KOLPAPA-649481 format. One record per residue (C-alpha): x, y, z. Coordinates in steps of 0.001 Angstrom, whole numbers, plus 500000, padded with zeros to 6 digits. Layout:
BEGIN
XYZ/...
END
This chain:
BEGIN
500048499964500048/501264503295499253/500343506747500501/499504506140503833/497871509212505587/495771510370508789/492876508716508707/489843510732508913/486531510281511302/484612508778508148/487380506474507364/487699505184510861/483996504657511088/484212502758507537/487521500558509110/485373499164511733/482739498273509863/484765497045507170/484263492815508316/480479493043508430/480162495814505510/480121493413502957/477167491155504204/474948494576504414/475945496344501713/473775494330499203/472620497863497584/476119499262497418/476312496158494941/473210496991493126/474283500460492598/478007499039491509/476150496393489017/474298499450487677/477072501830487087/478877499313485357/475880498348483070/475497502462482106/479377503148481791/480578500192479690/479284501407476338/481702504239475986/484846502743477419/487462501423474959/488082497715473838/491415498455476503/491657500089479587/495123501288480730/495141502502484421/491673502838486397/490900505029489256/488568503946491332/487706506319494238/486439504514497445/485976500742496243/484976499668500208/485007496152499779/485099495516496015/481562495927494456/482774497957491686/486542496827491652/485377493465490713/483796494629487888/486714496860486469/488704493704486619/486665491632484508/487346494055481993/490976493286482850/492550496862483087/496600497341482475/496549498812485965/493400499038489292/494366501972491043/492241502128494526/491671505225496358/490377504741499538/490200506146503340/490135503041505203/493414500988505285/490437497880506090/488007498770503231/491647498368500981/492532495361502400/489046493808502253/488923494824498460/492141493801497742/492259490347498706/488632489977496979/490241490798494272/493465488843493907/491234486033494920/489060486245491901/491306487717489299/495164487037490655/496735488664487599/495439491909487664/497860494408488815/496416496207491725/497625499401493040/496184500693496989/496608504439497783/495184505402501627/493917509061501098/491120511132501121/489948511845496737/488971515440497673/492818516541498102/494415513763496245/496677514013493394/497613511278491685/501774510871491322/504549508548490350/504476506134487309/500494505732486249/499987504688483116/497821506725481193/494283506874482962/491358506101480786/488655505582483433/488058507164486258/484985505595488763/483335505644492291/479942504035493335/478883505382496275/481540507645497931/480755511259496333/478189511737499074/480347511686501634/482455514699499957/482315518300501244/482725520244498045/481632518006495137/481667520736492545/485414521532493509/486402517702492813/485005517124489867/487336520514488832/490388518662490319/489052514868488589/489336515897485028/492660516179485860/493746512840486575/492636511396483050/493601511445479180/491969513826477058/489435510931476289/489407509530479549/485780508300480925/484219509512484446/481649506944485791/480254508201489353/476983506601491027/475470508413494259/472519508000496594/470151510730495243/467756513221497382/464699510421498063/467276507722499567/465949506701502877/462473508311502545/460463506231505367/463148506988507946/462856510041507352/459542510310507509/459062508019510721/462080510454512805/459910513571511805/456760511760512716/458455510547516174/460589513451517068/459149516506514733/462568517222513482/463555516611509956/466423514025510269/469584516072508550/471455513409506973/475381512858507419/475794512799503794/474901515239500336/472559513863498566/472742514927495022/470194514073492000/471585513024488652/471201516577487152/473280517962489888/476210515346489076/475422516702485395/475487519959486242/478793519550488128/479995517725485168/479381520174482472/480993522959484783/484034521049484961/484212521162481447/483402517548480721/480207515946477900/477714513708480065/477025510980477759/474648508833480241/472420509814483361/469327508625485107/468120507174488437/466608504459489511/464442503562492502/465642500209494711/464247498883497563/465447496964500348/463862494871503302/465110494123506980/463122492047509171/462190494611511680/462947498454512810/465630497575514893/467653495380511812/467092498425509729/468928500827511715/471817497923512949/472081497558509244/472336501094507869/474431501642511086/476744498865509460/476657500412505939/478157503395507392/475379505688507241/474041507892510228/472012511067510581/473938514096511101/471714515309513711/471737512176515718/475484511409515719/475812512744519465/472877509308520241/469101509495520476/467527507979524062/466078504669524663/462664506135524667/463245508265521071/464580504745519981/461385502906520597/459065505806519380/461158505622516190/460940502071515663/457029502344516459/456805504688513532/459023502918511131/456128500167511534/453923503216510531/455990504386507498/458280501548506383/455774497982507091/456021496678503606/453636494498502293/455067490964503408/455235492124506885/459169493242506469/460640496934506475/461099498375504158/464019501242503108/464146503179499777/467204503951497736/467214506814495296/470531505393492972/471894507588490716/474561507969488324/476455510067485844/478807509017483195/481072512126481114/483660511498478667/486385514392478869/
END
């Protein structure tokens, strides 16, 4: 692994959840599948270097490796997540050249002997960024003049059942700890950075959980937290939230559902 840096609180949180993350992150896998399907028509027959931002446990990494790029560079805040994705790749694609970088993508600059970058990709990561428009301007400098940029994230309607239940139980809005952007937002940021948008869109995906408590536990393991509830919630408030989730999130089969607004963007330099 190259470029060790100080780990941010977000990176530390994902590191602590790394072992369980893969088991509960089915929605991240769905998002990675969606992004790869939408990106493939715009890729050249052979890929030189690829930079993947926030590989996590390797959902998108495995799809990229199947295209046999010359080198696959993985950039993540969490060394534990990098280790998970690297192990998964080496098990399934032992001949793939993989280079690991630990760092914050918003401030990272590629350096060293990296071949021409023909794809920059990221799935389920940019919602954590503080200034996504500024990142787009930095990101476009990483690739070649023919580079493809493919990003997928969660849109504004994500976890709407949880937001409704929280408002009903507390009287307050649940401020997310992440920044949700629509497909049109991503397209606007890309165009402002000088990119040409070739594909964008969204779908609504539903996940199911055995109970409100199981839903909240799954979200915690995925790194999802509420910004205004990060200091903790009292036991009484938690019980009231769970009661409201039975009201707002009950699916026909008796499970608790969570809605995920999956958005993607593919752009060319």
